[in-house]
N, C-alpha and C positions, 0 to 999 in steps of 0.2 A: 807622620814621618815613619817610614818602614824601619822595622827593628833590624839592625845589622846581625844580630845573633842568629836570625832565621836563615841567613843565607849562607850556605856552604861554599867554600872555594871551588872553583871549577877543577876537575880532575886532570892532572897533567900526567900523561904517559911518556915513558922515556922513548926517544927515537929508536926505530928498528931499521936494520938494514937487511934485506932479503937478498941472498946471493943469486946470481943470474941463473946458476945451474942447479937450484934447489929442485928437488923431486917432490911432486905431489903424489901422496900415497892414499889410495882408497882403501878403507877398512870397513868391515861389517860385523865385527866381533870385538869384544874387550873383555879381558880378564882382569880382576881388581883383586890386589892382595895388599896387605898392610901389615906394619909393625908398629910398635908404639910411637916410632918418630918418622915413619914415612909411609906414603901411599904409592904403590906401584901399579902402573897401567900397562898391560901387554895388549897392543893393538894388533888384530890380526885380520887375514882375508881368508874366508871359507868359500869355497867353490862347492856348489851341490854334487854330492857324490864322491868328493875327495876327502881324504883324511891324511894327516892331521892338518888343522888350520895354520897357516903360515904366519908367524908373528913377524910383522913388518917393521915395528918400532916399540921400544919401551920407554915410558916416561916415569920418572921418580919424582915425587913432589913431597912437600911437607904436608901434614894434615891441614894447616891453616891455607896453604896454596890450593890444595883440592878443594876446600871450602869456598874460596874465593872463585875458583874455576866453576864450581857448581852454581853459584850466584850469578856469574857472568853468562853461563850457559842458559840459565832460567830466563834472565833478562832478554837475552838475545832470541830465544825461541819466542818469548812472548811478543817481541817486535816483529818477527818474521811472520807469526800468525796474524797479527793485526794487519799487516800488509797483505799477505798471501792467503789467509784462511787457515782453518784449523788443521793440524796434522792428525790424522786419525790412524791408531795403531790397530792393525786388523786383529780379528779373533777375539774370543771371550775369555781366553786364559789369561794368566797374569803376564807381565811383560817379561819376566824372567823365563817362563814357560815358552813365550814366543821366540826370545832371542837364543835360548840356549837349548832348544829341543834337538833331539838326536838327528843326525843326517841319515837319510835311508841308505841302506847298504848298496854298493855299486858292484856291477859284474867285472870292473876294471881293476887290477891290482893297485894296492895303496902306493901313493907316491911319497918320496922322502925328500 
């Protein structure tokens, strides 16, 4: 007879309503800051040769919410790689060096 204590209840997520006019935003850079009570994520889009990166949205979460987001991302990336193969990060530098390397100077004037 199976032990009922071994079975955890299925997770129930609250229903979500996505507005018809919601805008999908592409980002390729995130700046993360924190205080003792919150984590701040500034999601930005940086085009080669342009500065500064344009922050598209700011998300503020509790540290617990950020930890749960990290767990959800890890689980979903693992499922993605299981289905579609490993995601390789190019280069031999650290991930931070790859993501935050300086943009080469451009001959064009800076945009604001």
